[in-house]
N, C-alpha and C positions, 0 to 999 in steps of 0.2 A: 516763191515762197508761201503764199499765202493766199486762199482761194474762198472766197463766200459766195455760197450758190443759195439764190430762193430766199435769205431771211429773212425770217418773219415772226416778231415776236408780239405776245398780248396776254390779256390777264383779264379774269373771269373777276367784275368788278359789280356791285350793287350800287346804282346811283340811288337810292334810298332803301331804306332798311324795312321795307315790304315791299320792295319790286322782288323780283326774280333775278339774278345773278346773269351778266351781259357779258359776250366777249369781247375787248376794248383793243383793239389792235394799235401798238406803238408804232412799228413802222411795218412795211411788209414790200416781203419781194426783194430785197436788197442784193446783190451782185455787183462784185469788185474784186478785183486782184491786186496782190503787190508783190513785184519781184524783191531779192532781196540791194538792199541798198538806197529802195525807193522810197518816196515820204507820203503820205496821207494827212490833209487835211480835214478833218470834219468838220461841219457847222452846221449850226439851225438855232430854233429859236428854244428859249427853258422850256423843258419837257417834251422835247420831239423826241426823245431817243437814243442821243449821244453817250451818256454815261451808259444806258442799258448796253447797247451794241456795243463799248467798251468790256465790259463785264461777261458779255459773252465771248466778246474775243480771247479775254484771257478765262475764260472758264469758271468764271465763279456764278454764271447763269447758264442756266440751258435754253435753247430756241426754243418756240416753241414747232417754227417749220426751219427746215430748210440745214444748212452743211456749214461749217466750217475746216477749212483743210489748212493742216501745214505740213508743208512737203508730201502733198500726197495723205498724210494721216487727217481721219475726223478728228478733231480734239475733242468731242463728247459723245464717243463712243469706245475711249482711252480706260482702262483699270486705274484704280489709284494710284499705284504706285509709275505708269504709264504718263499719268496727268501730273504728277508731282516731276519726275523728268522733263516735259514738257515746259511745265511753269518757269526754268534756268530761261529756258527762250524765249518766252512771251511774258513781259514783267508791264507793270499799270503802275503809275503813279498817281492816286489820287487827289483829288481836286482837294480837302482841303484836310492838309497832312496833320493837323491841331487834331483835327478825332479818330484819322486812320492810327495815329500810332499810341499805341499801349501806354498810358499816363503812370500807371504804375512802375515802367521799368527804366533805367538810364537811358541815355543817347547811346555814352558805350555799349550797353547791357544789348537795347535792341538791333543797333547793327553789328555786333559781334554774334546772333542769333543769326542771324544770316546763314553767315559760315556756317554755324553748327547746323543748322535744319537743312542744308542741301551736303551735308558730311567735307566742306573747303577747310581747307586750311586758313585759322585767324590769319590776319595782313592787317594788321594798324598802320604799319608805313603806309599800303594803298589808302586806309583811310584821310590820313593824315595830310596824304597828296591832295585828295578830294576836298578835303578841309580846305587845304591853301588855294585849291582852283577857286574854289567859292565864300574865300573870306569870311570862314568861319574859326572859330579861337577852339583852342584844344581843351579849355576849362569848359564848356561845353558838355562834353563828353561823361559832366560825371551829374549834369542836370535831367532833369523829366522832362517830358513834351509842352506839359501845360506852361513848364520854366519860359519856352523857346516864342520869338514869335513867327507871326505866320510865313514870314519867308525863310525864316531861317528852318522853321518843320518842313516848309516846301523843300528847302535842298536837304536835309538829312533822308525824307522819303524819296531822293531821285540819287545820290550815293548808293541807299539800300538795294535799291534796282539795279545800279551801276556796278553792282559787287559781282551779282551773277553773269556780268556780261552776255546780255541777251542780244538776242538775235531783231525780237521787234521790241521797241518800248514805246507803251500807248501815256502819253501825259496831259491829262485832265485838265484843261487851264492852267496850264504851269505857271505861265505869268500872269496870274489872278490877285496870286498873295504879294509881288514883287512890285518895287518903284520900279522907275525907266532904265536906271544905272543900271539895279542887278538884273531885271529884264534882256539887257544887251548883251552882259555878261554870261547870265545863262546859255541863252542864244550862240553867241559867238564859240564858246566852250562846245554846245551839242553839235554846231557845225565843225569844226576841229577836230570832236571826237570821231565823228562819220569819216570822216578824210582818212583816218588811222585805222578805223573799226569795222566790222560789217555788219551792219545796223542800220534798219530802219524802223523811224519815226513815224507813227500818227498821233497826229495833234488835234488835241476838241478841242474849240475854242470859240469864244465872241468874238475873238481880237489877231482877223484875220490879218488882219496887215503885217503885223510883227513875222510872219513867217517866209515872208517872200522871198526868202533870199532860198530856201528848200529846196523849190521848185516841187510842189506838193500835186498830187493827185488833188480831188477835191470832189467831196459830196456833204449835197445839204439835206439834211433831213428837215 
């Protein structure tokens, strides 16, 4: 379903203002594949390129070299309309949802925007079902993201992605804002959800031990 070939990312940076720009490589020559229903865990030190790789996989960033193929389609050679369609298949939940969510919109608006942006019928019952699963109160519909705790914002970001029923869900440090109890609830949900849906997870984490039950392929950057 997903195939990454010789993926390389670099940026031109100045180490000092008086020096010429140098090409700094974030990672070189990455190769891996992911079948439907398989999972991948990406680990590495801070700054090793984990989130950069995630942004490339979901078409938020273009690689310097290499290809990312989804069912044979090169993600970075598609036009805007095709990319829009592919984004329903590959979703990315950012690490810090309090920064990722628009602070000027209510939670209700942020969730309903997903349906509208991708021309889907609004389904409040679906949202409330996720609220119940994740232990969220309906009252937060009228709040804005800065009123939420880090854990609540993380759950809203996850719901926004799940509404689209993606085939690949990239979760960047999904457990970092959650206590142990909520971490276990979320992971149990993801495990059960995968049993009922055709979905693959890509976990980016420093807490590899939490994901042992998912039988993941592993990449260390």
